[in-house]
N, C-alpha and C positions, 0 to 999 in steps of 0.2 A: 519397454521397461514395465514389468508387472508390479502392481501394488497389491500386496497380500497381507493378511492378518486375521485375527479372530473377528467374529461378528461384532458389530457395533463399536469398533475401535476408532472409527472416523476416517476410513479409507476414501469414501465418496466425498466427504467434506474436504479432505486434503486435496483430492483431484480438482474439485471446483475452485478451491483457493489458489492452487497453482495456475490454473487456466485463467483466473480472474473473472469467471462467469459460471453460472450454473449449467452443468451438463448432466451430472449423475444425480438421481433423486436421493433424498436423505429423509430419515425419520428416526425417532427415538427407539423404535422397535428393531430388534436384531433381524438379520437376514432379509433386509429390504432389497439389497442387490441380488439379482438372480442370474446374472449373465456377465460376460466380459464386455466392457465398454471402453472403446478407444477414445482418448482425448489427446489432441496434438498440441504440444507445448513448444513454442518457438522462442528460443533465447537469442541473444545478440550474435552468437556464433555456433549455435547448435539447434537441432530439432529433435525432440523426444516424443516417441509414441508411447504414451502412458496408458496402461490397461488397468482399469478398475475391475476387481474380481469379487465374487461372493465370499462371505466369511467362511472360515474353515469349519468343515463338518467332519467330525470323527466317524460317526455312524449315521447314515441316512435312513429315513423311515419309508421312503417311497421313491418313485421315478423322478420327481422334481428335485429331491435332495441329491440323488445320484447325478442328475444333469448339472446341478450347481457344483458338485465336487469335480466333475469333469471339466467344467469351465475353469476352475482354479488350477487344476493340474495341467491343463492344456496351455494356460497362460504362462505358467512356470516353464514348461517345456519349450515354448516359442521365444521367450524373452532373452535379450542379450545382457540384461541386468535386472536386479530385483530390488524393490523397496519393501522391507518388512516394517509394517506399521504396528506399533505396540503402545499401550498405555504406560505411563511412567511408574511402573512397579516391577518387581523382580519377575523374570520369565516364568511362566507356568507351563503346564503340559502342552497346551495348544501352541504356544510360541516355540517350545522345544521340538514339537512335531514339525512345525513349519521350517525351523532351522535345519532339521534333518533333510527335508525335501529340497531346501535351497542348496545345501551342501552336495546333494546328489546331482544337481544340474550344473554345478561348477561354473557359475557366472559371478561377476562382482555383485555384492549385496550391500545396500545401504540400510542402516537401521534408523527409522524415524520414530522418535518418542513423541506421541501426540498428546494433546490436552495438557500441555505443560503449565497452563494457567491454573490448573487444579492442584499443583504441588509446589511446596517451597523449594527454591533453587538449591539449597544445601542438601535436600533429600534426593536430588536428581543425580548427583555424581556417583553415589553407590550403585544406583540402578544401571547407569552407563557402564560402570566397571564390571558388574555382574554379567551384563550382556557381552562385553568384550571377552569374557572368559569362555563363552559358549560358541563363538564363531569369529573368524577373522573378518569382521565387517570392514569394508573399505572406508566408510565414514559413519559416525553416529551423530545425528542432527536432532536436537530438541525443537519442537514446533508447536505453536498454538495457532491452528488454522483460523479459529474464530477471531483471534486478535491480530491475525496476519503477522505473527512474530516468528521469525526463523525461516520464512518462505524464500527469501533471497539466497541465504546460504544453502538451502536445500536445492533450489534450482541450479545454483552453481555446481553443487556436488553431483547432481544428475547429469549435467552437461559434461563434467570432467570424466565420467565413467561410462560414456557411450562409445561404441566402436566408431572409427572414422569411416564414413561412407557418404554418398550423395543423399540429399534429403529425399524422403519417400513421398512426401505430401506437399502440395502447394501451400504457401505461407498463410493463405486465407482460410484454409480448411481447419475445422474444429474437430470433426468426428466423421467416421464412415457410416454412421447410423442414419437412417432416413428420418425426416421430420415426422412421418406417421408413427414410427417407433417411439420417438421422444415424446410425442403427445400422449401415447398410451401409457408411458412411464409416469408422466405428470398426473394423469388420472389415478394411477395406482398409488402414487405418493399421497394424494389427498384421501384415498380410502384408508391408508395406513394411519394418517393423521386423525381422521374423523371417527373411526370405529375402534373400539377397545377389544382386548382379549384376543382370541384366536381367529376371529373372522377375517382380518386382512390376509392371513397366511393361506386361507382357502379361497382367495380371489385371484383371478387372472384377467387381464384387460387386452382386448383386441380392437384396434381401430379398423372398422370394416369399410368406412367411407371417408374419403378426404377429398373434397371438391374445392379447388381454388377458384373463387369467383372473380369476375372482372370488376374494375373500378372500386367503388366504395362498398359494394355488397360484401357481407361477411362470408368468409370461408365456411363451408358446411362440413361438420365433422360428426360422424356417428360412431360411437364406441360401445362395445358390448362388454359388460362385466360378468364374468363367469364365476359361479359359486358352486359349492358342493351339495347343498341341501335346500329344499324349499323354505325351511325356517330361516336359513341365512339370506335367502332372497327377500323374504318379508322384512328382515331386520335391515338389510341394505337399502331397501326402498323407503322404509319408514312410513309413518302415518301420513296418508295423502300424498306420498311421494316426497315428503319434505326432506328426509335424510339424503336421498339421492340427489335432489335438487341442490342441496348445500355442497355436495361434492363438486357438482358442475360449477357452482358459483366460485368455489375456491380455485378450481383448475383453470377456468377460462382466462383470467388475467395473465397467468403464467404462459398459457398457450399463445396468447396474443403477443406477449413479450418475446417469445421464441420465434414466431413467424413474422412479426412486424406488421400484422394485419388483424382486423377485427374477425371474430370467429363466432359461429353459432354451434354450440356443443350439445349434442343429443346423446343421452346415456340410456342404455337398456341393460336389464339384468336377466341372465339366463342360468338355469341349473344344468350343470354338466357333472353328473354324479361320479365321484372318485376320479376327477380329472387329474389330480396329482399323480395318479398311477398310469396315466395314458401317455406313453412316450411320444406318439405322433402329435397329439395336441400340445404337449409341452414344447416340442421342437418348433411348432407353429407360432407360439406366443413368446418364446424367448428372444 
């Protein structure tokens, strides 16, 4: 089941809330998610493969944007059902474009109105009615992921609209992504949190070394942060390396929570000019 929506609508927060643990990175900046990310939700009588997707992009400016758009369209094409995540306001051009895409794949669609803690309940009904006019949604579910309100009805709705088949994944499986990949995402999340303006969008993270040590020795992790220009490299490192050190300080506890082991994290910054236009590099880091 693909989760789609405009950028910064709360798709990743919704996925994490449904799973009951953090899988997809989140930030206040739009287009944090760059790829499809599978999260396996096991209910009492169903298993759902939930796919977090990048935010909708009408026009891409480079190879990275094009790759993100392909991730979204590919998830829609592969899904047996779709969740359209939208803020509790009347549908705009982005939502209407996504509804057109959903209609073209002809699968059951749920509408999830996110961030309902930000709107009075009496204002929610007209929004739901307007959406009901745009598409025959199987169900419309208001949710506040931050307050964990509406998650049980949403999980039940997801289970009710899945095709009947054998479970695809073992019950203990959370995702098909590697720990190495998830560690790189956590580092990228902290870059989005720690730096302002456009710098996070011109960064990519690759974990080049991940050594699991024996006994009490911390795992050794070496990650390279790629930037577009030398000036961005200087900004990312900061005076005396202080800014980059802070990224590591922020990321390490979450990495240790993910792996269940102590970790030694080493971060390096390299310039890869115009990397957002290099398809091969993008494919390697997505």
